[in-house]
All heavy atoms as an XYZ file, in Angstrom:
813
protein
N       0.851     -1.172      0.001
C      -0.006      0.005      0.003
C       0.873      1.235      0.002
O       1.731      1.401      0.873
C      -0.905     -0.032      1.240
C      -1.856      1.120      1.383
C      -2.930      1.094      0.298
C      -2.523      1.063      2.740
N       0.746      2.066     -0.962
C       1.533      3.280     -1.122
C       0.698      4.466     -0.676
O      -0.431      4.618     -1.106
C       1.941      3.439     -2.581
C       3.339      3.938     -2.827
C       4.349      3.018     -2.203
C       3.579      4.051     -4.321
N       1.250      5.284      0.202
C       0.546      6.471      0.651
C       1.271      7.679      0.122
O       2.477      7.845      0.344
C       0.468      6.528      2.200
C      -0.197      7.795      2.647
C      -0.226      5.319      2.732
N       0.602      8.508     -0.554
C       1.214      9.722     -1.107
C       0.970     10.870     -0.145
O      -0.138     11.083      0.309
C       0.576     10.022     -2.462
O       1.052     11.261     -2.924
N       2.037     11.556      0.197
C       1.919     12.675      1.126
C       2.275     13.942      0.387
O       3.326     14.027     -0.242
C       2.884     12.508      2.322
O       2.640     11.239      2.886
C       2.683     13.576      3.342
N       1.418     14.887      0.454
C       1.661     16.172     -0.180
C       2.137     17.147      0.894
O       1.554     17.261      1.962
C       0.374     16.713     -0.823
C      -0.186     15.862     -1.940
C       0.694     15.966     -3.175
O       1.441     16.923     -3.350
N       0.617     14.961     -4.035
N       3.221     17.809      0.618
C       3.755     18.795      1.549
C       3.571     20.164      0.944
O       3.724     20.349     -0.276
C       5.250     18.577      1.804
C       5.557     17.308      2.514
C       6.219     16.284      1.870
C       5.196     17.134      3.844
C       6.517     15.112      2.514
C       5.504     15.962      4.503
C       6.168     14.937      3.849
N       3.307     21.120      1.778
C       3.306     22.503      1.319
C       4.752     22.923      1.137
O       5.668     22.252      1.621
C       2.635     23.444      2.353
O       3.418     23.452      3.541
C       1.228     23.005      2.636
N       4.983     23.996      0.490
C       6.343     24.485      0.259
C       7.053     24.732      1.580
O       8.236     24.394      1.756
N       6.363     25.272      2.562
C       6.956     25.561      3.877
C       7.305     24.251      4.603
O       8.386     24.140      5.180
C       5.982     26.389      4.706
C       6.534     26.821      6.044
C       5.560     27.716      6.772
C       6.139     28.148      8.086
N       5.224     29.018      8.843
N       6.408     23.274      4.582
C       6.665     22.002      5.238
C       7.867     21.304      4.589
O       8.722     20.750      5.261
C       5.436     21.089      5.170
C       4.311     21.520      6.033
C       3.064     20.708      5.776
O       2.826     20.253      4.641
N       2.253     20.528      6.814
N       7.894     21.330      3.260
C       9.008     20.691      2.551
C      10.314     21.359      2.933
O      11.307     20.696      3.216
C       8.777     20.798      1.044
C       9.884     20.156      0.266
C       9.973     18.848     -0.078
C      11.044     20.784     -0.263
N      11.128     18.617     -0.780
C      11.817     19.807     -0.899
C      11.513     22.094     -0.257
C      12.999     20.088     -1.524
C      12.695     22.372     -0.871
C      13.443     21.369     -1.505
N      10.322     22.683      2.968
C      11.531     23.442      3.313
C      11.979     23.121      4.745
O      13.160     22.883      4.994
C      11.272     24.950      3.154
C      12.442     25.784      3.564
C      13.554     25.902      2.746
C      12.457     26.444      4.800
C      14.654     26.679      3.120
C      13.562     27.205      5.194
C      14.639     27.312      4.335
O      15.714     28.071      4.733
N      11.016     23.072      5.678
C      11.360     22.772      7.062
C      11.961     21.368      7.182
O      12.914     21.155      7.921
C      10.122     22.908      7.958
C       9.677     24.335      8.170
C       8.323     24.428      8.883
O       7.547     23.470      8.904
N       8.066     25.593      9.458
N      11.405     20.418      6.484
C      11.935     19.050      6.515
C      13.352     19.015      5.910
O      14.201     18.297      6.387
C      11.009     18.089      5.776
C       9.774     17.786      6.590
C       8.881     16.824      5.830
N       7.720     16.549      6.620
C       7.519     15.408      7.274
N       8.381     14.452      7.203
N       6.422     15.228      7.975
N      13.578     19.733      4.840
C      14.884     19.772      4.211
C      15.914     20.407      5.173
O      17.032     19.934      5.288
C      14.882     20.570      2.894
C      14.107     19.956      1.788
C      14.548     18.584      1.371
N      15.965     18.533      1.047
C      16.710     17.452      1.138
N      16.166     16.305      1.533
N      17.983     17.461      0.829
N      15.507     21.479      5.856
C      16.400     22.138      6.817
C      16.752     21.186      7.951
O      17.898     21.037      8.328
C      15.767     23.456      7.347
C      16.534     23.978      8.563
C      15.728     24.505      6.257
N      15.742     20.477      8.493
C      15.982     19.511      9.567
C      16.886     18.400      9.097
O      17.803     17.967      9.803
C      14.663     18.963     10.106
C      13.970     19.890     11.084
C      12.899     19.153     11.884
N      11.856     18.639     11.019
C      10.642     19.157     10.881
N      10.303     20.209     11.568
N       9.764     18.609     10.078
N      16.649     17.888      7.897
C      17.498     16.823      7.362
C      18.912     17.300      7.175
O      19.872     16.590      7.514
C      16.917     16.323      6.026
N      19.089     18.515      6.664
C      20.452     19.047      6.485
C      21.115     19.277      7.834
O      22.310     18.984      7.987
C      20.407     20.364      5.694
C      20.175     20.128      4.204
O      20.459     19.043      3.701
N      19.652     21.122      3.533
N      20.376     19.780      8.801
C      20.951     19.988     10.147
C      21.376     18.649     10.771
O      22.457     18.537     11.346
C      19.963     20.688     11.061
C      19.772     22.139     10.729
O      20.587     22.723     10.017
N      18.713     22.733     11.217
N      20.528     17.640     10.590
C      20.864     16.317     11.111
C      22.094     15.757     10.408
O      22.983     15.234     11.049
C      19.671     15.367     10.929
C      19.863     13.951     11.439
C      20.162     13.945     12.925
C      18.625     13.104     11.153
N      22.156     15.900      9.094
C      23.308     15.436      8.337
C      24.595     16.159      8.776
O      25.625     15.544      8.974
C      23.069     15.654      6.846
C      24.067     14.941      5.962
C      23.730     15.057      4.458
N      22.350     14.696      4.169
C      21.444     15.548      3.678
N      21.749     16.774      3.403
N      20.202     15.137      3.440
N      24.503     17.456      8.971
C      25.670     18.246      9.421
C      26.094     17.824     10.821
O      27.273     17.732     11.126
C      25.364     19.735      9.384
C      25.244     20.266      7.979
O      25.736     19.647      7.038
N      24.588     21.394      7.819
N      25.118     17.590     11.698
C      25.423     17.150     13.055
C      26.116     15.798     13.021
O      27.119     15.597     13.712
C      24.139     17.070     13.893
O      23.543     18.368     13.945
C      24.431     16.593     15.294
N      25.595     14.887     12.233
C      26.211     13.564     12.148
C      27.632     13.652     11.581
O      28.542     12.995     12.078
C      25.351     12.640     11.259
C      23.977     12.327     11.846
S      24.091     11.468     13.419
C      24.593      9.885     12.860
N      27.827     14.487     10.596
C      29.167     14.656     10.018
C      30.108     15.255     11.065
O      31.262     14.846     11.189
C      29.122     15.540      8.785
N      29.593     16.231     11.827
C      30.407     16.852     12.857
C      30.769     15.852     13.944
O      31.919     15.804     14.401
C      29.638     18.030     13.462
O      30.344     18.562     14.539
N      29.795     15.032     14.332
C      30.058     14.030     15.349
C      31.084     13.007     14.838
O      31.982     12.582     15.570
C      28.766     13.315     15.755
C      27.795     14.128     16.576
C      26.513     13.335     16.784
C      28.380     14.545     17.898
N      30.963     12.641     13.573
C      31.921     11.690     12.992
C      33.325     12.305     12.962
O      34.292     11.652     13.254
C      31.489     11.312     11.578
O      30.273     10.617     11.622
N      33.414     13.585     12.620
C      34.688     14.281     12.591
C      35.270     14.374     13.993
O      36.457     14.129     14.201
C      34.541     15.666     11.983
C      35.786     16.480     11.810
C      36.777     15.739     10.923
C      35.460     17.844     11.212
N      34.422     14.710     14.976
C      34.885     14.769     16.370
C      35.374     13.414     16.838
O      36.418     13.302     17.472
C      33.757     15.257     17.312
C      33.456     16.743     17.148
O      34.289     17.445     16.543
O      32.385     17.167     17.612
N      34.631     12.379     16.511
C      35.040     11.018     16.898
C      36.349     10.633     16.235
O      37.221     10.061     16.885
C      33.949     10.014     16.540
N      36.506     10.983     14.974
C      37.752     10.677     14.268
C      38.921     11.447     14.903
O      40.027     10.901     15.066
C      37.620     11.045     12.793
N      38.689     12.722     15.227
C      39.748     13.513     15.863
C      40.133     12.955     17.223
O      41.310     12.884     17.560
C      39.323     14.976     16.001
C      39.314     15.706     14.670
O      39.981     15.304     13.737
N      38.550     16.783     14.585
N      39.132     12.548     18.000
C      39.406     11.959     19.310
C      40.145     10.643     19.162
O      41.076     10.364     19.914
C      38.108     11.747     20.096
C      37.503     13.025     20.611
C      36.226     12.784     21.351
C      35.600     14.101     21.791
N      34.298     13.906     22.422
N      39.760      9.849     18.186
C      40.442      8.586     17.943
C      41.882      8.826     17.539
O      42.795      8.175     18.066
C      39.713      7.798     16.867
C      40.286      6.423     16.508
C      40.280      5.527     17.733
C      39.518      5.797     15.370
N      42.111      9.790     16.650
C      43.476     10.099     16.220
C      44.294     10.628     17.381
O      45.466     10.263     17.550
C      43.439     11.120     15.098
N      43.703     11.480     18.217
C      44.411     12.008     19.373
C      44.734     10.880     20.340
O      45.848     10.839     20.915
C      43.586     13.075     20.096
N      43.812      9.969     20.536
C      44.046      8.837     21.424
C      45.141      7.931     20.906
O      45.992      7.453     21.662
N      45.143      7.697     19.587
C      46.205      6.881     18.998
C      47.591      7.561     19.111
O      48.571      6.903     19.387
C      45.876      6.588     17.536
C      44.740      5.606     17.365
C      44.334      5.415     15.915
O      44.841      6.141     15.041
O      43.488      4.557     15.660
N      47.594      8.872     18.916
C      48.849      9.621     19.031
C      49.381      9.551     20.465
O      50.570      9.373     20.696
C      48.672     11.064     18.581
N      48.460      9.697     21.428
C      48.858      9.629     22.841
C      49.364      8.239     23.190
O      50.352      8.081     23.913
C      47.660      9.997     23.734
C      47.980     10.023     25.208
C      48.991     11.068     25.610
O      49.090     12.095     24.949
O      49.704     10.820     26.605
N      48.699      7.210     22.673
C      49.144      5.839     22.923
C      50.515      5.592     22.321
O      51.358      4.942     22.933
C      48.127      4.849     22.365
N      50.736      6.117     21.125
C      52.052      5.962     20.489
C      53.134      6.671     21.298
O      54.239      6.145     21.473
C      52.018      6.490     19.064
N      52.795      7.851     21.814
C      53.745      8.614     22.639
C      54.054      7.841     23.912
O      55.207      7.723     24.323
C      53.184      9.994     22.968
C      54.145     10.867     23.779
C      53.512     12.209     24.078
C      54.433     13.134     24.828
N      54.774     12.663     26.149
N      53.025      7.306     24.559
C      53.252      6.530     25.798
C      54.105      5.302     25.518
O      54.989      4.961     26.297
C      51.919      6.100     26.405
C      51.216      7.181     27.204
C      50.111      6.620     28.060
N      49.148      5.829     27.316
C      48.034      6.282     26.784
N      47.724      7.556     26.908
N      47.212      5.498     26.124
N      53.848      4.653     24.376
C      54.629      3.490     24.025
C      56.078      3.852     23.789
O      56.981      3.156     24.234
C      54.019      2.843     22.771
O      54.802      1.747     22.365
N      56.301      4.980     23.095
C      57.662      5.456     22.846
C      58.339      5.830     24.172
O      59.494      5.471     24.392
C      57.640      6.657     21.918
C      59.006      7.195     21.579
C      58.901      8.426     20.706
C      60.281      9.028     20.508
N      60.203     10.358     19.912
N      57.599      6.556     25.021
C      58.158      6.940     26.323
C      58.503      5.707     27.143
O      59.558      5.668     27.801
C      57.157      7.810     27.102
C      56.986      9.178     26.503
O      57.833      9.583     25.668
O      56.036      9.874     26.874
N      57.639      4.694     27.117
C      57.911      3.481     27.873
C      59.151      2.767     27.343
O      59.969      2.306     28.105
C      56.699      2.544     27.819
C      56.875      1.313     28.685
C      55.627      0.476     28.715
C      55.849     -0.743     29.601
N      54.683     -1.595     29.696
N      59.277      2.732     26.004
C      60.448      2.113     25.416
C      61.731      2.854     25.811
O      62.749      2.235     26.110
C      60.314      2.050     23.898
N      61.642      4.192     25.817
C      62.804      4.977     26.208
C      63.158      4.738     27.683
O      64.347      4.611     28.030
C      62.528      6.464     26.000
C      62.514      6.877     24.533
C      62.113      8.333     24.346
O      61.845      9.040     25.333
O      62.043      8.744     23.175
N      62.133      4.637     28.527
C      62.381      4.381     29.951
C      62.989      2.998     30.140
O      63.868      2.801     30.985
C      61.099      4.504     30.766
C      60.534      5.923     30.892
C      59.174      5.901     31.600
C      61.477      6.839     31.630
N      62.501      2.013     29.403
C      63.022      0.666     29.524
C      64.479      0.566     29.073
O      65.233     -0.245     29.591
C      62.168     -0.312     28.680
C      60.753     -0.478     29.158
C      60.674     -1.188     30.506
O      61.495     -2.025     30.828
N      59.673     -0.819     31.305
N      64.849      1.425     28.114
C      66.218      1.390     27.577
C      67.224      2.108     28.483
O      68.420      1.890     28.344
C      66.240      2.028     26.178
N      66.738      2.902     29.415
C      67.644      3.656     30.289
C      68.346      2.741     31.277
O      67.744      1.776     31.760
C      66.867      4.691     31.120
C      66.415      5.888     30.429
S      65.605      6.934     31.673
C      64.938      8.180     30.607
N      69.579      3.099     31.642
C      70.203      2.383     32.760
C      69.409      2.659     34.045
O      68.745      3.703     34.175
C      71.593      3.014     32.845
C      71.816      3.675     31.528
C      70.465      4.040     31.002
N      69.436      1.747     34.973
C      68.640      1.858     36.199
C      68.892      3.168     36.938
O      67.949      3.840     37.349
C      68.941      0.654     37.128
O      68.666     -0.546     36.419
C      68.103      0.721     38.395
N      70.141      3.523     37.107
C      70.478      4.754     37.844
C      69.870      5.986     37.167
O      69.290      6.847     37.818
C      72.016      4.881     37.944
C      72.496      6.142     38.590
C      72.238      6.092     40.092
N      72.635      7.318     40.735
C      73.633      7.424     41.573
N      74.347      6.380     41.901
N      73.907      8.582     42.120
N      69.988      6.069     35.844
C      69.434      7.194     35.094
C      67.927      7.239     35.223
O      67.351      8.300     35.430
C      69.830      7.086     33.618
O      71.240      6.982     33.505
C      69.348      8.288     32.818
N      67.285      6.077     35.098
C      65.824      5.990     35.243
C      65.385      6.523     36.603
O      64.502      7.374     36.702
C      65.362      4.542     35.060
C      63.928      4.314     35.469
C      62.889      4.775     34.683
C      63.626      3.669     36.660
C      61.566      4.582     35.059
C      62.320      3.469     37.050
C      61.300      3.926     36.247
O      59.996      3.731     36.629
N      66.022      6.051     37.655
C      65.636      6.487     39.010
C      65.937      7.962     39.201
O      65.132      8.688     39.792
C      66.363      5.635     40.056
C      65.928      4.167     40.119
C      66.815      3.413     41.088
C      64.473      4.048     40.496
N      67.077      8.432     38.718
C      67.444      9.855     38.853
C      66.441     10.752     38.146
O      66.160     11.865     38.607
C      68.840     10.109     38.298
C      69.944      9.633     39.231
O      69.658      9.377     40.426
O      71.097      9.521     38.767
N      65.883     10.306     37.059
C      64.976     11.151     36.291
C      63.513     11.029     36.740
O      62.725     11.939     36.501
C      65.061     10.805     34.810
C      66.340     11.269     34.180
C      66.390     11.006     32.690
O      65.387     10.625     32.077
N      67.549     11.245     32.110
N      63.161      9.937     37.383
C      61.746      9.734     37.691
C      61.390      9.759     39.185
O      60.345     10.292     39.551
C      61.269      8.367     37.128
O      62.082      7.346     37.688
C      61.369      8.343     35.628
N      62.250      9.222     40.031
C      61.871      9.037     41.428
C      62.681      9.889     42.387
O      62.147     10.441     43.374
C      62.001      7.539     41.831
C      61.642      7.320     43.276
C      61.122      6.687     40.942
N      63.957      9.995     42.147
C      64.865     10.635     43.086
C      64.455     12.073     43.451
O      64.457     12.435     44.631
C      66.336     10.559     42.605
C      67.246     11.418     43.462
C      66.780      9.090     42.617
N      64.074     12.925     42.491
C      63.738     14.311     42.872
C      62.640     14.416     43.921
O      62.790     15.075     44.940
C      63.326     14.961     41.544
C      64.044     14.173     40.512
C      64.050     12.761     41.027
N      61.523     13.721     43.717
C      60.422     13.812     44.675
C      60.775     13.060     45.956
O      60.391     13.467     47.058
C      59.090     13.310     44.077
C      57.927     13.622     45.043
C      59.150     11.827     43.752
C      56.555     13.375     44.454
N      61.520     11.980     45.844
C      61.902     11.200     47.007
C      62.829     12.025     47.906
O      62.665     12.037     49.141
C      62.570      9.904     46.580
C      62.719      8.830     47.628
C      61.383      8.495     48.278
C      63.317      7.583     47.010
N      63.781     12.735     47.332
C      64.665     13.598     48.142
C      63.876     14.703     48.830
O      64.132     15.007     49.998
C      65.770     14.193     47.257
C      66.869     13.240     46.827
C      67.829     13.933     45.874
C      67.610     12.674     48.013
N      62.939     15.290     48.114
C      62.100     16.329     48.726
C      61.304     15.744     49.877
O      61.236     16.341     50.969
C      61.155     16.909     47.654
C      60.342     18.071     48.125
C      61.138     19.345     48.287
O      62.143     19.542     47.608
N      60.733     20.178     49.203
N      60.717     14.598     49.658
C      59.922     13.963     50.715
C      60.782     13.562     51.902
O      60.372     13.732     53.067
N      61.974     13.036     51.664
C      62.867     12.661     52.769
C      63.322     13.891     53.558
O      63.466     13.832     54.782
C      64.060     11.874     52.243
C      63.731     10.468     51.712
C      64.974      9.869     51.046
C      63.201      9.570     52.819
N      63.525     14.991     52.839
C      63.894     16.240     53.526
C      62.786     16.708     54.471
O      63.053     17.088     55.613
N      61.568     16.687     53.992
C      60.431     17.083     54.819
C      60.265     16.090     55.976
O      60.009     16.488     57.128
C      59.132     17.163     53.981
C      57.918     17.386     54.857
C      59.256     18.263     52.936
N      60.458     14.829     55.699
C      60.357     13.787     56.716
C      61.386     14.008     57.833
O      61.059     13.913     59.021
C      60.544     12.419     56.067
C      60.311     11.181     56.918
C      58.859     11.080     57.314
C      60.739      9.946     56.149
N      62.624     14.307     57.451
C      63.666     14.545     58.441
C      63.384     15.774     59.292
O      63.685     15.816     60.480
C      65.020     14.702     57.744
N      62.789     16.781     58.674
C      62.470     18.012     59.382
C      61.287     17.818     60.341
O      61.326     18.261     61.495
C      62.155     19.120     58.378
C      61.855     20.448     58.989
C      61.588     21.480     57.905
C      61.181     22.806     58.525
N      60.818     23.776     57.502
N      60.248     17.154     59.873
C      59.020     16.989     60.662
C      59.112     15.888     61.705
O      58.480     15.989     62.760
C      57.846     16.710     59.727
C      57.503     17.823     58.756
C      56.950     19.044     59.459
O      56.186     18.884     60.442
O      57.263     20.158     59.000
N      59.818     14.826     61.416
C      59.960     13.672     62.315
C      58.617     13.141     62.842
O      58.378     13.068     64.044
C      60.846     14.006     63.509
C      62.194     14.585     63.174
C      63.185     13.493     63.098
N      64.471     14.018     62.636
C      65.602     13.656     63.140
N      65.667     12.741     64.083
N      66.720     14.146     62.651
N      57.712     12.758     61.920
C      56.414     12.254     62.371
C      56.534     10.881     63.014
O      57.494     10.144     62.756
C      55.621     12.174     61.061
C      56.643     11.946     60.023
C      57.862     12.708     60.468
N      55.569     10.504     63.841
C      55.627      9.192     64.504
C      55.389      8.029     63.520
O      55.759      6.903     63.831
C      54.498      9.253     65.545
C      53.574     10.315     65.056
C      54.433     11.295     64.300
N      54.800      8.303     62.393
C      54.519      7.281     61.383
C      55.224      7.679     60.069
O      54.553      8.089     59.125
C      53.032      7.096     61.190
C      52.330      8.415     60.918
O      52.919      9.494     60.981
N      51.046      8.350     60.595
N      56.519      7.509     59.976
C      57.275      8.051     58.826
C      56.922      7.428     57.485
O      56.931      8.126     56.479
C      58.736      7.792     59.200
C      58.700      6.717     60.227
C      57.406      6.856     60.937
N      56.605      6.159     57.455
C      56.307      5.529     56.174
C      54.995      6.046     55.616
O      54.904      6.411     54.423
C      56.291      3.989     56.316
C      57.706      3.515     56.655
C      55.780      3.331     55.029
C      57.800      2.054     57.010
N      53.971      6.135     56.447
C      52.691      6.688     55.994
C      52.827      8.148     55.613
O      52.263      8.609     54.633
C      51.597      6.528     57.061
C      51.100      5.119     57.252
C      51.840      4.414     58.367
O      52.655      5.050     59.068
O      51.612      3.202     58.540
N      53.633      8.892     56.370
C      53.851     10.300     56.097
C      54.528     10.478     54.739
O      54.102     11.294     53.913
C      54.735     10.918     57.204
C      54.880     12.423     57.108
C      53.976     13.245     57.752
C      55.901     12.992     56.368
C      54.110     14.624     57.654
C      56.034     14.360     56.271
C      55.140     15.178     56.933
O      55.260     16.540     56.824
N      55.582      9.677     54.463
C      56.276      9.753     53.205
C      55.358      9.340     52.049
O      55.343      9.991     50.989
C      57.545      8.896     53.223
C      58.375      8.932     51.940
C      58.861     10.329     51.621
C      59.566      7.971     52.066
N      54.604      8.286     52.244
C      53.661      7.834     51.221
C      52.650      8.918     50.893
O      52.364      9.211     49.715
C      52.953      6.558     51.649
N      52.100      9.562     51.927
C      51.119     10.631     51.726
C      51.783     11.814     51.005
O      51.174     12.424     50.100
C      50.531     11.078     53.048
N      53.009     12.155     51.382
C      53.734     13.235     50.740
C      53.912     12.939     49.249
O      53.703     13.796     48.394
C      55.107     13.464     51.387
C      55.909     14.523     50.698
C      55.784     15.852     51.065
C      56.776     14.209     49.660
C      56.504     16.848     50.427
C      57.503     15.188     49.007
C      57.376     16.514     49.389
N      54.335     11.733     48.923
C      54.578     11.368     47.527
C      53.290     11.440     46.712
O      53.268     11.981     45.608
C      55.178      9.949     47.439
C      56.586      9.795     48.027
C      56.990      8.330     48.019
C      57.603     10.647     47.290
N      52.220     10.918     47.257
C      50.941     10.969     46.535
C      50.417     12.390     46.377
O      49.869     12.767     45.339
C      49.905     10.085     47.249
C      50.156      8.586     47.141
C      49.194      7.824     48.056
C      50.062      8.113     45.717
N      50.582     13.194     47.426
C      50.072     14.558     47.405
C      50.860     15.419     46.394
O      50.291     16.295     45.751
C      50.183     15.181     48.803
C      49.710     16.602     48.887
C      49.860     17.148     50.280
C      49.485     18.604     50.339
N      49.771     19.193     51.659
N      52.152     15.194     46.281
C      52.999     16.073     45.465
C      53.454     15.489     44.143
O      54.237     16.124     43.437
C      54.227     16.474     46.294
C      53.839     17.300     47.485
O      53.414     18.431     47.362
N      53.935     16.728     48.662
N      52.986     14.311     43.771
C      53.451     13.665     42.557
C      53.175     14.512     41.295
O      53.944     14.489     40.359
C      52.897     12.278     42.390
C      51.425     12.204     42.047
C      50.989     10.786     41.883
C      49.534     10.742     41.440
N      49.122      9.384     41.162
N      52.087     15.276     41.304
C      51.773     16.096     40.133
C      52.826     17.153     39.841
O      52.988     17.599     38.720
C      50.397     16.754     40.306
C      50.370     17.809     41.359
N      50.261     17.498     42.703
C      50.458     19.139     41.276
C      50.300     18.622     43.408
N      50.402     19.632     42.567
N      53.601     17.544     40.849
C      54.640     18.530     40.663
C      55.851     17.977     39.935
O      56.655     18.714     39.384
C      55.106     19.062     42.023
C      54.037     19.769     42.875
C      54.585     20.093     44.245
C      53.543     21.010     42.167
N      55.969     16.656     39.914
C      57.145     16.007     39.320
C      56.816     15.227     38.048
O      57.716     14.638     37.452
C      57.812     15.091     40.363
C      58.368     15.897     41.501
C      57.582     16.188     42.618
C      59.666     16.373     41.464
C      58.100     16.931     43.663
C      60.189     17.110     42.508
C      59.393     17.389     43.615
O      59.906     18.132     44.642
N      55.546     15.161     37.671
C      55.178     14.444     36.464
C      55.347     15.341     35.250
O      55.185     16.546     35.328
C      53.727     13.941     36.545
C      53.543     12.887     37.621
C      52.119     12.476     37.808
O      51.196     13.252     37.504
O      51.926     11.346     38.256
N      55.636     14.691     34.107
C      55.803     15.481     32.882
C      54.485     15.980     32.360
O      53.502     15.421     32.412
C      56.460     14.638     31.783
C      57.903     14.310     32.159
O      58.365     14.728     33.233
O      58.561     13.648     31.343
């Protein structure tokens, strides 16, 4: 059964505008998704490269570049404060201040 629908010029125009807006929105969403995917892949590649570089470093260099700076700062504060629970204090210090030492 075929039903013929007659649209007025205004109705036809409104439907065309809605269809075009929907098409543009879908294209924009697809472009956004593609950009996010590309950015995610680039970030993953960078992390993989960084991990490979870290793995290739000698142990002393790795520790000097990643852990020693914040650890020395934390040990300095620990020696000055002398808390009754030094391990928990140092752990809390490292977690609280790690953002200052991350790339």
